[in-house]
Every structure is written in structure tokens, then in C-alpha cells.
C-alpha positions in Angstrom: 161.3 -59.8 132.1 161.0 -56.7 130.0 164.2 -54.7 129.2 164.6 -52.1 132.0 164.1 -48.5 131.0 165.8 -47.1 134.2 169.0 -47.3 136.1 167.1 -48.8 139.0 165.5 -51.4 136.8 168.9 -52.6 135.6 169.9 -53.3 139.3 166.6 -55.1 139.9 167.1 -57.2 136.7 170.6 -58.2 137.8 169.3 -59.3 141.2 166.6 -61.3 139.6 168.9 -63.0 137.1 171.5 -63.8 139.8 168.8 -65.3 142.0 167.6 -67.6 139.2 171.2 -68.6 138.3 171.9 -69.6 141.9 168.6 -71.4 142.2 169.2 -73.4 139.0 172.7 -74.3 140.0 171.5 -75.5 143.4 168.6 -77.4 141.9 170.9 -79.0 139.4 173.3 -80.2 142.1 170.4 -81.5 144.3 168.8 -83.4 141.4 172.2 -84.7 140.3 172.9 -86.1 143.8 169.4 -87.6 143.9 169.9 -89.5 140.6 173.5 -90.5 141.4 172.4 -91.9 144.8 169.5 -93.7 143.3 171.8 -95.4 140.7 175.0 -95.8 142.8 173.2 -97.4 145.8 170.5 -99.3 144.0 169.7 -102.9 145.0 171.5 -105.3 142.7 169.9 -108.5 143.8 166.8 -109.6 145.7 168.9 -111.0 148.5 171.0 -107.8 149.0 170.2 -105.7 152.0 171.6 -102.1 151.8 173.9 -100.8 154.5 171.8 -99.1 157.2 173.3 -95.8 158.1 171.8 -94.1 161.2 173.4 -90.7 160.6 176.3 -88.9 159.0 177.4 -86.0 161.1 179.5 -84.1 158.5 176.7 -84.4 155.9 174.1 -83.2 158.4 176.2 -80.2 159.3 176.7 -79.4 155.7 173.1 -79.5 154.6 172.2 -77.4 157.7 174.8 -74.7 157.3 174.9 -74.4 153.5 171.2 -73.3 153.1 171.7 -70.8 155.9 174.7 -69.3 154.0 172.7 -69.2 150.8 169.9 -67.3 152.6 172.4 -64.8 154.1 173.9 -64.2 150.6 170.5 -63.7 149.0 169.4 -61.4 151.8 172.6 -59.3 151.6 172.2 -58.8 147.8 168.5 -58.0 148.1 169.2 -55.4 150.8 171.9 -53.8 148.7 169.6 -53.5 145.6 166.7 -52.3 147.8 168.8 -49.6 149.3 170.0 -48.6 145.8 166.5 -48.3 144.2 165.0 -46.5 147.2 167.9 -44.1 147.6 166.4 -40.6 148.2 169.6 -38.7 149.0 169.8 -35.3 147.3 167.2 -33.4 145.4 165.5 -35.0 142.4 165.5 -33.2 139.1 161.7 -33.6 138.9 158.9 -34.4 141.3 155.5 -35.7 140.3 152.6 -36.3 142.8 150.8 -39.4 141.7 147.3 -39.9 143.0 145.4 -43.2 142.8 141.6 -43.0 143.0 138.8 -45.4 142.1 139.4 -46.0 139.2 142.1 -44.0 137.5 145.1 -41.8 138.1 146.0 -38.2 138.5 149.5 -36.9 137.8 150.5 -33.5 139.3 153.5 -31.7 137.9 155.1 -28.7 139.6 154.9 -25.6 137.4 155.8 -21.9 137.5 155.4 -19.8 140.6 154.8 -22.7 143.0 151.7 -24.0 141.0 150.9 -27.4 139.6 149.5 -28.6 136.3 147.9 -32.0 136.1 146.7 -34.8 133.9 143.7 -36.8 135.2 142.1 -40.0 133.8 138.5 -40.8 133.6 136.3 -43.8 132.9 136.7 -43.1 129.1 140.2 -41.7 129.1 143.6 -43.3 130.0 146.0 -40.6 131.3 149.6 -40.3 130.2 152.5 -39.8 132.5 155.5 -38.1 130.9 159.0 -37.9 132.4 162.3 -36.6 131.0 165.1 -39.0 130.0 168.5 -39.0 131.9 167.0 -37.1 134.8 166.0 -38.3 138.3 162.2 -38.1 138.8 160.6 -38.8 142.1 157.1 -40.1 142.4 155.2 -39.1 145.5 152.3 -41.5 145.9 149.0 -40.5 147.4 145.6 -42.3 147.6 142.3 -40.6 147.7 140.3 -43.7 148.8 141.7 -47.3 149.1 145.0 -49.0 148.7 146.3 -49.0 145.1 149.7 -50.0 143.7 151.6 -47.9 141.2 153.7 -49.9 138.8 155.3 -49.8 135.4 156.6 -53.1 134.0 159.3 -51.3 132.0 160.7 -49.9 135.3 160.7 -53.3 137.0 159.4 -51.4 140.1 156.1 -50.9 141.8 155.0 -49.5 145.2 151.8 -49.5 147.2 149.7 -46.3 147.3 148.2 -46.2 150.8 145.6 -43.6 152.1 147.2 -41.4 154.8 150.7 -42.7 154.1 153.2 -40.9 151.7 155.3 -43.4 149.8 157.8 -42.4 147.2 160.5 -43.8 144.9 162.8 -42.4 142.2 163.7 -43.5 138.7 166.3 -42.3 136.2 165.3 -43.3 132.7 168.1 -44.3 130.4 166.1 -44.4 127.1 163.1 -42.7 125.5 160.1 -44.7 124.6 156.4 -45.6 125.4 155.4 -47.9 128.2 152.3 -49.1 130.0 151.5 -48.8 133.6 148.7 -50.1 135.9 147.4 -50.7 139.4 148.8 -53.9 140.9 146.4 -54.0 143.9 142.9 -55.2 143.7 141.1 -52.0 144.6 137.4 -52.6 143.6 135.1 -53.7 140.9 136.8 -51.5 138.2 140.3 -52.3 139.2 141.1 -53.5 135.7 140.4 -49.9 134.4 143.3 -48.4 136.4 145.6 -48.1 133.5 148.0 -45.3 132.3 150.5 -44.7 129.6 154.1 -43.7 130.2 156.2 -41.6 127.8 159.9 -41.0 128.4 160.8 -37.9 126.4 163.5 -35.3 126.1 163.7 -32.3 128.4 162.3 -29.9 125.7 159.4 -32.2 125.0 158.7 -32.5 128.7 158.7 -28.7 129.2 156.4 -28.3 126.2 154.0 -30.9 127.6 153.8 -28.9 130.9 152.9 -25.8 128.9 150.2 -27.7 127.1 148.7 -28.9 130.4 148.8 -25.3 131.7 146.8 -24.2 128.6 144.3 -27.0 128.9 143.6 -26.5 132.6 144.3 -23.6 134.9 147.3 -24.3 137.1 146.4 -25.0 140.8 148.1 -23.9 144.0 148.3 -27.4 145.4 148.4 -31.0 144.0 145.0 -32.5 143.4 145.1 -35.4 145.9 141.5 -36.0 146.8 138.6 -34.4 148.7 136.0 -32.8 146.5 138.0 -33.3 143.4 137.6 -37.1 143.7 133.9 -37.0 144.4 133.1 -34.6 141.6 132.5 -35.8 138.1 132.9 -33.6 135.1 129.5 -32.9 133.5 127.4 -33.8 136.5 125.4 -31.2 138.4 123.9 -31.7 141.8 121.1 -29.7 143.3 123.7 -27.5 145.1 125.5 -26.7 141.9 128.5 -28.0 140.1 129.7 -31.5 141.1 128.0 -34.4 142.9 128.2 -35.3 146.5 
């Protein structure tokens, strides 16, 4: 797995590593017992008939209860990590409305005076998502059409983007850097084009980026989450005017 870039990713990595260690130990014990039994109780002559054991009650109790205990332990650790990475108590330092649409992404950032600035991808342009380091950022996920899945391998975290349902999760980056993100849900013929870049930057760089977005596009009163914005294509004109139906 990639090195986690967030606090939540570190918890997910620890859970993944712990599960693999437990599975390898269990598998080693099972395979060891199989090979030991095959060698210890092998037939030593053609005339020898092995002892026929109908059942062994203590052994049957053990191999029934022990797997149940393992499942309970795995489940408890998974719930603990899930609760940690999905914790939404308190106010986040930043909030970004992420919109998945066939077949790109739009990132809406709150700006001055209750307005939003945005970065939107096209067929020829892969958008960039920027977030500040050492701050809690919440992603509010919206879909304009079908089910997508927003994920960044460096975060070790992904979540479905479902039409009509608001999903969200938070991350706290621990290091600056450049990462790649994509859609993890088959969403149509151009699913493979649903890519985006991620940059974890300092607070000053983040604020400067928002100012650059405000200069490039007029800030809007509400996040761009679908409707006419999704159906319109830049550069196309319909008989009724700007945009296509």
C-alpha cells in the first residue's frame, strides 16, 4: 500500500497490516498442523490400519469457537477504525463540495462573503484538488448523474458519490505533496477519464489558489452541483443561445 498522507490513512494502514499479520499467523499454524499430521500419522507399512477416530469433542469445540473469536476481534478493530476515519464531530477547518459528473470532477471551495470558487474538469483537462496541510478538510460528495466513487490512493480512503444522497468524510493531511485521484465506480463508457490531481499545500498557498480561482471565474452564490451546469458544454451554442440541452 502507498504511504498514507493523512492521519486517517495511518489508522487504515495499521488495520490492514494487523489483519494481514493475523491472517499469516493463522495460515502458518493451520499449514503447520496439516504437514505435521500428514507426517506424524502417515502409514508406515502396507498392513497398518490407522486408528479410526469418530470424533474429538475438545478439538471440535476449539475449531468452532476460535474462528468466532477471531471474527469478533477483527470486527471490533474494524469498527474502531471506521468510527475514527468517519468522525465528524466539531467543525472542519475547510469544506469542499466535490461533484462527480460524467466524466470529470468539479471542486467547489467556500470563498469570501458566502460565495464559492470552483475548479472543473473537462474532456481535455484534468482538474486539481488542493487542500492545506495539518488542517481538517471535509469533502461533501455530490453526484450530478450516476453513482461515482471519490478516492485518492494516498489517503487510503474512498467513498461512493450517489445521486440524491450526501456522503462526506474528513481528512487531515500530515505532509505536503502531489497525489493522484480517480473514480472507483464504473460509471459509463468514459469512466477511465474521471481522473484528478491532488496537491497538499501550505495555508498561504491554499489561500493564494482560491484567489486565483476567483480571478479566473466569477465566484458563485452556491456550489455547482449539477442542473444546467452539467448539461452545458463550454464553446457550444444551441438554437436557444448559450449551452446545449
